[in-house]
PyMOL commands that place a pseudoatom at each C-alpha (Angstrom):
pseudoatom trace, name=CA, resn=LEU, resi=1, chain=A, elem=C, hetatm=0, pos=[0.000, 0.000, 0.000]
pseudoatom trace, name=CA, resn=ILE, resi=2, chain=A, elem=C, hetatm=0, pos=[1.528, 3.288, -1.123]
pseudoatom trace, name=CA, resn=GLN, resi=3, chain=A, elem=C, hetatm=0, pos=[0.598, 6.393, 0.797]
pseudoatom trace, name=CA, resn=ALA, resi=4, chain=A, elem=C, hetatm=0, pos=[0.145, 9.643, -1.114]
pseudoatom trace, name=CA, resn=PRO, resi=5, chain=A, elem=C, hetatm=0, pos=[2.499, 12.426, -0.053]
pseudoatom trace, name=CA, resn=ALA, resi=6, chain=A, elem=C, hetatm=0, pos=[1.089, 15.087, 2.251]
pseudoatom trace, name=CA, resn=TYR, resi=7, chain=A, elem=C, hetatm=0, pos=[2.236, 18.677, 2.230]
pseudoatom trace, name=CA, resn=GLN, resi=8, chain=A, elem=C, hetatm=0, pos=[1.509, 21.279, 4.821]
pseudoatom trace, name=CA, resn=GLY, resi=9, chain=A, elem=C, hetatm=0, pos=[1.094, 24.990, 4.277]
pseudoatom trace, name=CA, resn=GLN, resi=10, chain=A, elem=C, hetatm=0, pos=[1.354, 27.420, 7.167]
pseudoatom trace, name=CA, resn=ALA, resi=11, chain=A, elem=C, hetatm=0, pos=[0.264, 31.029, 7.660]
pseudoatom trace, name=CA, resn=ASP, resi=12, chain=A, elem=C, hetatm=0, pos=[0.284, 33.292, 10.714]
pseudoatom trace, name=CA, resn=VAL, resi=13, chain=A, elem=C, hetatm=0, pos=[-2.278, 35.951, 11.605]
pseudoatom trace, name=CA, resn=LEU, resi=14, chain=A, elem=C, hetatm=0, pos=[-1.831, 38.691, 14.190]
pseudoatom trace, name=CA, resn=LEU, resi=15, chain=A, elem=C, hetatm=0, pos=[-4.704, 38.984, 16.652]
pseudoatom trace, name=CA, resn=SER, resi=16, chain=A, elem=C, hetatm=0, pos=[-6.008, 42.357, 17.745]
pseudoatom trace, name=CA, resn=GLN, resi=17, chain=A, elem=C, hetatm=0, pos=[-7.012, 42.436, 21.409]
pseudoatom trace, name=CA, resn=LYS, resi=18, chain=A, elem=C, hetatm=0, pos=[-8.723, 45.831, 21.337]
pseudoatom trace, name=CA, resn=ASN, resi=19, chain=A, elem=C, hetatm=0, pos=[-12.455, 46.198, 20.857]
pseudoatom trace, name=CA, resn=LEU, resi=20, chain=A, elem=C, hetatm=0, pos=[-12.580, 49.568, 19.125]
pseudoatom trace, name=CA, resn=ALA, resi=21, chain=A, elem=C, hetatm=0, pos=[-16.361, 49.806, 19.099]
pseudoatom trace, name=CA, resn=ASN, resi=22, chain=A, elem=C, hetatm=0, pos=[-16.559, 49.466, 22.873]
pseudoatom trace, name=CA, resn=SER, resi=23, chain=A, elem=C, hetatm=0, pos=[-13.705, 51.887, 23.525]
pseudoatom trace, name=CA, resn=LEU, resi=24, chain=A, elem=C, hetatm=0, pos=[-15.152, 54.570, 21.248]
pseudoatom trace, name=CA, resn=ALA, resi=25, chain=A, elem=C, hetatm=0, pos=[-18.615, 54.153, 22.723]
pseudoatom trace, name=CA, resn=ASN, resi=26, chain=A, elem=C, hetatm=0, pos=[-17.139, 54.413, 26.226]
pseudoatom trace, name=CA, resn=VAL, resi=27, chain=A, elem=C, hetatm=0, pos=[-18.425, 50.943, 27.045]
pseudoatom trace, name=CA, resn=GLN, resi=28, chain=A, elem=C, hetatm=0, pos=[-16.278, 48.539, 28.995]
pseudoatom trace, name=CA, resn=ASP, resi=29, chain=A, elem=C, hetatm=0, pos=[-15.522, 45.416, 26.986]
pseudoatom trace, name=CA, resn=PRO, resi=30, chain=A, elem=C, hetatm=0, pos=[-17.114, 42.559, 28.943]
pseudoatom trace, name=CA, resn=SER, resi=31, chain=A, elem=C, hetatm=0, pos=[-14.829, 40.055, 27.223]
pseudoatom trace, name=CA, resn=ALA, resi=32, chain=A, elem=C, hetatm=0, pos=[-11.765, 41.876, 28.594]
pseudoatom trace, name=CA, resn=GLN, resi=33, chain=A, elem=C, hetatm=0, pos=[-12.810, 41.652, 32.227]
pseudoatom trace, name=CA, resn=GLY, resi=34, chain=A, elem=C, hetatm=0, pos=[-10.927, 38.853, 33.921]
pseudoatom trace, name=CA, resn=VAL, resi=35, chain=A, elem=C, hetatm=0, pos=[-10.191, 37.042, 30.662]
pseudoatom trace, name=CA, resn=ASN, resi=36, chain=A, elem=C, hetatm=0, pos=[-6.623, 36.243, 29.793]
pseudoatom trace, name=CA, resn=ALA, resi=37, chain=A, elem=C, hetatm=0, pos=[-5.106, 36.649, 26.350]
pseudoatom trace, name=CA, resn=GLU, resi=38, chain=A, elem=C, hetatm=0, pos=[-4.663, 32.882, 25.996]
pseudoatom trace, name=CA, resn=ARG, resi=39, chain=A, elem=C, hetatm=0, pos=[-8.402, 32.353, 26.270]
pseudoatom trace, name=CA, resn=VAL, resi=40, chain=A, elem=C, hetatm=0, pos=[-9.098, 35.079, 23.706]
pseudoatom trace, name=CA, resn=ALA, resi=41, chain=A, elem=C, hetatm=0, pos=[-6.588, 33.513, 21.312]
pseudoatom trace, name=CA, resn=GLN, resi=42, chain=A, elem=C, hetatm=0, pos=[-8.122, 30.058, 21.795]
pseudoatom trace, name=CA, resn=THR, resi=43, chain=A, elem=C, hetatm=0, pos=[-11.579, 31.487, 21.096]
pseudoatom trace, name=CA, resn=GLN, resi=44, chain=A, elem=C, hetatm=0, pos=[-10.290, 33.057, 17.882]
pseudoatom trace, name=CA, resn=ALA, resi=45, chain=A, elem=C, hetatm=0, pos=[-8.664, 29.765, 16.865]
pseudoatom trace, name=CA, resn=GLU, resi=46, chain=A, elem=C, hetatm=0, pos=[-12.001, 28.003, 17.318]
pseudoatom trace, name=CA, resn=LEU, resi=47, chain=A, elem=C, hetatm=0, pos=[-13.824, 30.763, 15.447]
pseudoatom trace, name=CA, resn=ALA, resi=48, chain=A, elem=C, hetatm=0, pos=[-11.375, 30.324, 12.579]
pseudoatom trace, name=CA, resn=GLN, resi=49, chain=A, elem=C, hetatm=0, pos=[-12.277, 26.639, 12.310]
pseudoatom trace, name=CA, resn=THR, resi=50, chain=A, elem=C, hetatm=0, pos=[-15.898, 27.169, 11.339]
pseudoatom trace, name=CA, resn=PRO, resi=51, chain=A, elem=C, hetatm=0, pos=[-17.634, 25.890, 8.206]
pseudoatom trace, name=CA, resn=ILE, resi=52, chain=A, elem=C, hetatm=0, pos=[-18.277, 29.400, 6.893]
pseudoatom trace, name=CA, resn=VAL, resi=53, chain=A, elem=C, hetatm=0, pos=[-14.545, 30.187, 6.786]
pseudoatom trace, name=CA, resn=ALA, resi=54, chain=A, elem=C, hetatm=0, pos=[-13.825, 26.844, 5.103]
pseudoatom trace, name=CA, resn=ARG, resi=55, chain=A, elem=C, hetatm=0, pos=[-16.645, 27.350, 2.570]
pseudoatom trace, name=CA, resn=ASN, resi=56, chain=A, elem=C, hetatm=0, pos=[-15.489, 30.891, 1.768]
pseudoatom trace, name=CA, resn=THR, resi=57, chain=A, elem=C, hetatm=0, pos=[-11.945, 29.601, 1.255]
pseudoatom trace, name=CA, resn=LEU, resi=58, chain=A, elem=C, hetatm=0, pos=[-13.032, 26.894, -1.171]
pseudoatom trace, name=CA, resn=ASN, resi=59, chain=A, elem=C, hetatm=0, pos=[-15.306, 29.302, -3.047]
pseudoatom trace, name=CA, resn=ALA, resi=60, chain=A, elem=C, hetatm=0, pos=[-12.556, 31.921, -3.373]
pseudoatom trace, name=CA, resn=LEU, resi=61, chain=A, elem=C, hetatm=0, pos=[-10.179, 29.333, -4.861]
pseudoatom trace, name=CA, resn=HIS, resi=62, chain=A, elem=C, hetatm=0, pos=[-12.917, 27.690, -6.976]
pseudoatom trace, name=CA, resn=ILE, resi=63, chain=A, elem=C, hetatm=0, pos=[-12.144, 24.290, -5.421]
pseudoatom trace, name=CA, resn=THR, resi=64, chain=A, elem=C, hetatm=0, pos=[-15.034, 21.891, -5.906]
pseudoatom trace, name=CA, resn=ASP, resi=65, chain=A, elem=C, hetatm=0, pos=[-13.455, 18.520, -5.137]
pseudoatom trace, name=CA, resn=VAL, resi=66, chain=A, elem=C, hetatm=0, pos=[-13.232, 19.242, -1.380]
pseudoatom trace, name=CA, resn=THR, resi=67, chain=A, elem=C, hetatm=0, pos=[-16.144, 19.977, 0.954]
pseudoatom trace, name=CA, resn=PRO, resi=68, chain=A, elem=C, hetatm=0, pos=[-15.925, 22.475, 3.815]
pseudoatom trace, name=CA, resn=THR, resi=69, chain=A, elem=C, hetatm=0, pos=[-16.042, 19.549, 6.257]
pseudoatom trace, name=CA, resn=GLN, resi=70, chain=A, elem=C, hetatm=0, pos=[-13.150, 17.825, 4.489]
pseudoatom trace, name=CA, resn=LEU, resi=71, chain=A, elem=C, hetatm=0, pos=[-11.140, 21.047, 4.505]
pseudoatom trace, name=CA, resn=LEU, resi=72, chain=A, elem=C, hetatm=0, pos=[-11.772, 21.475, 8.233]
pseudoatom trace, name=CA, resn=GLU, resi=73, chain=A, elem=C, hetatm=0, pos=[-10.487, 17.928, 8.810]
pseudoatom trace, name=CA, resn=ARG, resi=74, chain=A, elem=C, hetatm=0, pos=[-7.208, 18.964, 7.108]
pseudoatom trace, name=CA, resn=THR, resi=75, chain=A, elem=C, hetatm=0, pos=[-6.995, 22.276, 8.956]
pseudoatom trace, name=CA, resn=ASP, resi=76, chain=A, elem=C, hetatm=0, pos=[-5.376, 23.102, 12.265]
pseudoatom trace, name=CA, resn=VAL, resi=77, chain=A, elem=C, hetatm=0, pos=[-5.574, 26.566, 13.793]
pseudoatom trace, name=CA, resn=SER, resi=78, chain=A, elem=C, hetatm=0, pos=[-3.810, 27.139, 17.071]
pseudoatom trace, name=CA, resn=SER, resi=79, chain=A, elem=C, hetatm=0, pos=[-2.708, 30.052, 19.156]
pseudoatom trace, name=CA, resn=SER, resi=80, chain=A, elem=C, hetatm=0, pos=[0.986, 30.646, 19.474]
pseudoatom trace, name=CA, resn=GLN, resi=81, chain=A, elem=C, hetatm=0, pos=[2.169, 30.578, 23.080]
pseudoatom trace, name=CA, resn=ASN, resi=82, chain=A, elem=C, hetatm=0, pos=[3.213, 33.910, 24.562]
pseudoatom trace, name=CA, resn=SER, resi=83, chain=A, elem=C, hetatm=0, pos=[2.120, 35.914, 21.515]
pseudoatom trace, name=CA, resn=ASP, resi=84, chain=A, elem=C, hetatm=0, pos=[-0.979, 37.252, 19.797]
pseudoatom trace, name=CA, resn=ILE, resi=85, chain=A, elem=C, hetatm=0, pos=[-0.516, 35.056, 16.735]
pseudoatom trace, name=CA, resn=LEU, resi=86, chain=A, elem=C, hetatm=0, pos=[-2.835, 32.447, 15.268]
pseudoatom trace, name=CA, resn=VAL, resi=87, chain=A, elem=C, hetatm=0, pos=[-1.015, 29.703, 13.382]
pseudoatom trace, name=CA, resn=PHE, resi=88, chain=A, elem=C, hetatm=0, pos=[-2.918, 28.184, 10.443]
pseudoatom trace, name=CA, resn=LYS, resi=89, chain=A, elem=C, hetatm=0, pos=[-1.851, 24.834, 8.985]
pseudoatom trace, name=CA, resn=ILE, resi=90, chain=A, elem=C, hetatm=0, pos=[-3.499, 22.938, 6.142]
pseudoatom trace, name=CA, resn=THR, resi=91, chain=A, elem=C, hetatm=0, pos=[-2.441, 19.585, 4.762]
pseudoatom trace, name=CA, resn=ASP, resi=92, chain=A, elem=C, hetatm=0, pos=[-3.004, 18.640, 1.119]
pseudoatom trace, name=CA, resn=GLU, resi=93, chain=A, elem=C, hetatm=0, pos=[-1.637, 16.103, -1.366]
pseudoatom trace, name=CA, resn=ASP, resi=94, chain=A, elem=C, hetatm=0, pos=[-0.453, 18.958, -3.597]
pseudoatom trace, name=CA, resn=GLN, resi=95, chain=A, elem=C, hetatm=0, pos=[2.279, 21.234, -2.266]
pseudoatom trace, name=CA, resn=VAL, resi=96, chain=A, elem=C, hetatm=0, pos=[1.178, 24.314, -4.229]
pseudoatom trace, name=CA, resn=ARG, resi=97, chain=A, elem=C, hetatm=0, pos=[-2.470, 23.826, -3.314]
pseudoatom trace, name=CA, resn=ALA, resi=98, chain=A, elem=C, hetatm=0, pos=[-1.582, 23.392, 0.373]
pseudoatom trace, name=CA, resn=ARG, resi=99, chain=A, elem=C, hetatm=0, pos=[0.108, 26.791, 0.295]
pseudoatom trace, name=CA, resn=GLN, resi=100, chain=A, elem=C, hetatm=0, pos=[-2.781, 28.384, -1.634]
pseudoatom trace, name=CA, resn=LEU, resi=101, chain=A, elem=C, hetatm=0, pos=[-5.340, 26.909, 0.732]
pseudoatom trace, name=CA, resn=VAL, resi=102, chain=A, elem=C, hetatm=0, pos=[-3.632, 28.060, 3.918]
pseudoatom trace, name=CA, resn=ASN, resi=103, chain=A, elem=C, hetatm=0, pos=[-3.019, 31.574, 2.609]
pseudoatom trace, name=CA, resn=GLU, resi=104, chain=A, elem=C, hetatm=0, pos=[-6.604, 31.923, 1.408]
pseudoatom trace, name=CA, resn=TYR, resi=105, chain=A, elem=C, hetatm=0, pos=[-7.937, 30.377, 4.615]
pseudoatom trace, name=CA, resn=ALA, resi=106, chain=A, elem=C, hetatm=0, pos=[-6.027, 32.925, 6.704]
pseudoatom trace, name=CA, resn=LEU, resi=107, chain=A, elem=C, hetatm=0, pos=[-7.370, 35.704, 4.474]
pseudoatom trace, name=CA, resn=GLN, resi=108, chain=A, elem=C, hetatm=0, pos=[-10.941, 34.415, 4.731]
pseudoatom trace, name=CA, resn=TYR, resi=109, chain=A, elem=C, hetatm=0, pos=[-10.622, 34.248, 8.519]
pseudoatom trace, name=CA, resn=THR, resi=110, chain=A, elem=C, hetatm=0, pos=[-9.482, 37.885, 8.641]
pseudoatom trace, name=CA, resn=LEU, resi=111, chain=A, elem=C, hetatm=0, pos=[-12.364, 38.921, 6.377]
pseudoatom trace, name=CA, resn=PHE, resi=112, chain=A, elem=C, hetatm=0, pos=[-14.828, 36.983, 8.546]
pseudoatom trace, name=CA, resn=ARG, resi=113, chain=A, elem=C, hetatm=0, pos=[-13.379, 38.564, 11.684]
pseudoatom trace, name=CA, resn=THR, resi=114, chain=A, elem=C, hetatm=0, pos=[-13.570, 42.007, 10.044]
pseudoatom trace, name=CA, resn=LYS, resi=115, chain=A, elem=C, hetatm=0, pos=[-17.260, 41.449, 9.259]
pseudoatom trace, name=CA, resn=LEU, resi=116, chain=A, elem=C, hetatm=0, pos=[-17.875, 40.552, 12.901]
pseudoatom trace, name=CA, resn=ASP, resi=117, chain=A, elem=C, hetatm=0, pos=[-16.001, 43.681, 14.002]
pseudoatom trace, name=CA, resn=THR, resi=118, chain=A, elem=C, hetatm=0, pos=[-17.986, 45.802, 11.547]
pseudoatom trace, name=CA, resn=ALA, resi=119, chain=A, elem=C, hetatm=0, pos=[-21.232, 44.445, 12.993]
pseudoatom trace, name=CA, resn=SER, resi=120, chain=A, elem=C, hetatm=0, pos=[-19.978, 45.344, 16.467]
pseudoatom trace, name=CA, resn=ILE, resi=121, chain=A, elem=C, hetatm=0, pos=[-19.190, 48.883, 15.328]
pseudoatom trace, name=CA, resn=SER, resi=122, chain=A, elem=C, hetatm=0, pos=[-22.645, 49.165, 13.740]
pseudoatom trace, name=CA, resn=ARG, resi=123, chain=A, elem=C, hetatm=0, pos=[-24.256, 48.200, 17.043]
pseudoatom trace, name=CA, resn=ALA, resi=124, chain=A, elem=C, hetatm=0, pos=[-22.112, 50.731, 18.929]
pseudoatom trace, name=CA, resn=LEU, resi=125, chain=A, elem=C, hetatm=0, pos=[-22.950, 53.404, 16.352]
pseudoatom trace, name=CA, resn=SER, resi=126, chain=A, elem=C, hetatm=0, pos=[-26.637, 52.680, 16.795]
pseudoatom trace, name=CA, resn=GLU, resi=127, chain=A, elem=C, hetatm=0, pos=[-26.298, 53.065, 20.568]
pseudoatom trace, name=CA, resn=VAL, resi=128, chain=A, elem=C, hetatm=0, pos=[-24.476, 56.397, 20.196]
pseudoatom trace, name=CA, resn=ASP, resi=129, chain=A, elem=C, hetatm=0, pos=[-27.181, 57.614, 17.780]
pseudoatom trace, name=CA, resn=LYS, resi=130, chain=A, elem=C, hetatm=0, pos=[-29.893, 56.621, 20.293]
pseudoatom trace, name=CA, resn=GLN, resi=131, chain=A, elem=C, hetatm=0, pos=[-28.106, 58.446, 23.077]
pseudoatom trace, name=CA, resn=ILE, resi=132, chain=A, elem=C, hetatm=0, pos=[-27.732, 61.584, 20.939]
pseudoatom trace, name=CA, resn=SER, resi=133, chain=A, elem=C, hetatm=0, pos=[-31.452, 61.437, 20.118]
pseudoatom trace, name=CA, resn=ARG, resi=134, chain=A, elem=C, hetatm=0, pos=[-32.382, 60.996, 23.792]
pseudoatom trace, name=CA, resn=ASP, resi=135, chain=A, elem=C, hetatm=0, pos=[-30.138, 63.883, 24.814]
pseudoatom trace, name=CA, resn=ALA, resi=136, chain=A, elem=C, hetatm=0, pos=[-31.498, 66.096, 22.024]
pseudoatom trace, name=CA, resn=ARG, resi=137, chain=A, elem=C, hetatm=0, pos=[-34.979, 65.668, 23.521]
pseudoatom trace, name=CA, resn=ASN, resi=138, chain=A, elem=C, hetatm=0, pos=[-33.659, 66.635, 26.929]
pseudoatom trace, name=CA, resn=ALA, resi=139, chain=A, elem=C, hetatm=0, pos=[-33.350, 70.438, 26.937]
pseudoatom trace, name=CA, resn=ALA, resi=140, chain=A, elem=C, hetatm=0, pos=[-30.933, 70.287, 29.860]
pseudoatom trace, name=CA, resn=ALA, resi=141, chain=A, elem=C, hetatm=0, pos=[-28.439, 68.107, 27.949]
pseudoatom trace, name=CA, resn=SER, resi=142, chain=A, elem=C, hetatm=0, pos=[-24.920, 69.424, 28.149]
pseudoatom trace, name=CA, resn=GLY, resi=143, chain=A, elem=C, hetatm=0, pos=[-23.413, 70.830, 24.959]
pseudoatom trace, name=CA, resn=SER, resi=144, chain=A, elem=C, hetatm=0, pos=[-20.092, 69.151, 25.745]
pseudoatom trace, name=CA, resn=LEU, resi=145, chain=A, elem=C, hetatm=0, pos=[-21.796, 65.751, 26.148]
pseudoatom trace, name=CA, resn=LYS, resi=146, chain=A, elem=C, hetatm=0, pos=[-23.450, 66.169, 22.770]
pseudoatom trace, name=CA, resn=ARG, resi=147, chain=A, elem=C, hetatm=0, pos=[-20.126, 67.139, 21.148]
pseudoatom trace, name=CA, resn=THR, resi=148, chain=A, elem=C, hetatm=0, pos=[-18.448, 64.118, 22.756]
pseudoatom trace, name=CA, resn=LEU, resi=149, chain=A, elem=C, hetatm=0, pos=[-21.136, 61.784, 21.454]
pseudoatom trace, name=CA, resn=GLU, resi=150, chain=A, elem=C, hetatm=0, pos=[-21.001, 63.335, 17.999]
pseudoatom trace, name=CA, resn=ASP, resi=151, chain=A, elem=C, hetatm=0, pos=[-17.204, 62.894, 17.980]
pseudoatom trace, name=CA, resn=LYS, resi=152, chain=A, elem=C, hetatm=0, pos=[-17.594, 59.241, 18.925]
pseudoatom trace, name=CA, resn=ARG, resi=153, chain=A, elem=C, hetatm=0, pos=[-20.220, 58.781, 16.243]
pseudoatom trace, name=CA, resn=GLU, resi=154, chain=A, elem=C, hetatm=0, pos=[-17.821, 60.203, 13.650]
pseudoatom trace, name=CA, resn=GLN, resi=155, chain=A, elem=C, hetatm=0, pos=[-14.979, 57.960, 14.885]
pseudoatom trace, name=CA, resn=LEU, resi=156, chain=A, elem=C, hetatm=0, pos=[-17.242, 54.903, 14.638]
pseudoatom trace, name=CA, resn=ARG, resi=157, chain=A, elem=C, hetatm=0, pos=[-18.333, 55.868, 11.128]
pseudoatom trace, name=CA, resn=GLN, resi=158, chain=A, elem=C, hetatm=0, pos=[-14.728, 56.299, 10.031]
pseudoatom trace, name=CA, resn=ARG, resi=159, chain=A, elem=C, hetatm=0, pos=[-13.677, 52.956, 11.530]
pseudoatom trace, name=CA, resn=LYS, resi=160, chain=A, elem=C, hetatm=0, pos=[-16.649, 51.225, 9.930]
pseudoatom trace, name=CA, resn=ALA, resi=161, chain=A, elem=C, hetatm=0, pos=[-15.675, 52.702, 6.544]
pseudoatom trace, name=CA, resn=GLU, resi=162, chain=A, elem=C, hetatm=0, pos=[-12.063, 51.546, 7.035]
pseudoatom trace, name=CA, resn=LEU, resi=163, chain=A, elem=C, hetatm=0, pos=[-13.222, 48.008, 7.830]
pseudoatom trace, name=CA, resn=ALA, resi=164, chain=A, elem=C, hetatm=0, pos=[-15.584, 48.017, 4.853]
pseudoatom trace, name=CA, resn=ASP, resi=165, chain=A, elem=C, hetatm=0, pos=[-12.645, 48.969, 2.606]
pseudoatom trace, name=CA, resn=ARG, resi=166, chain=A, elem=C, hetatm=0, pos=[-10.660, 45.991, 3.957]
pseudoatom trace, name=CA, resn=ILE, resi=167, chain=A, elem=C, hetatm=0, pos=[-13.500, 43.640, 3.036]
pseudoatom trace, name=CA, resn=ARG, resi=168, chain=A, elem=C, hetatm=0, pos=[-13.653, 44.829, -0.582]
for i in range(1, 168): cmd.bond("trace and resi %d" % i, "trace and resi %d" % (i + 1))
show_as sticks, trace
zoom trace
């Protein structure tokens, strides 16, 4: 019995620990309270190993002979000890395809993560807009509070636009 060769591609992705939407909205990030960086990294590694990321990877590369489930079986995503790096590894019978798959998989994870971050910013923006509307109805609202909220709204809009550009 002859075993087909197996090649492994590897890619690294830097994790961002900051929740910009919460910081701009002046909301404490509940995930940052009492949670260590290792746990955050492990959560991101698990998030990276979801069928949607695998499906998006296969679609982007126009690969039809592998299902998302099969790709996930060949994929390992782990957090690098003592750093904010996710390590992606994919095994394939073809050396070039292994490299293409892992690079595209890492890209699709970052796009997926960016979409999640954009949704978070949209929610924060909505909350800031609600607060501005509430304060506008309150005649006693401080002018400086309104300016602060309007500044945060503009920062959130800019960050959302930046993230949207990364997705395109």
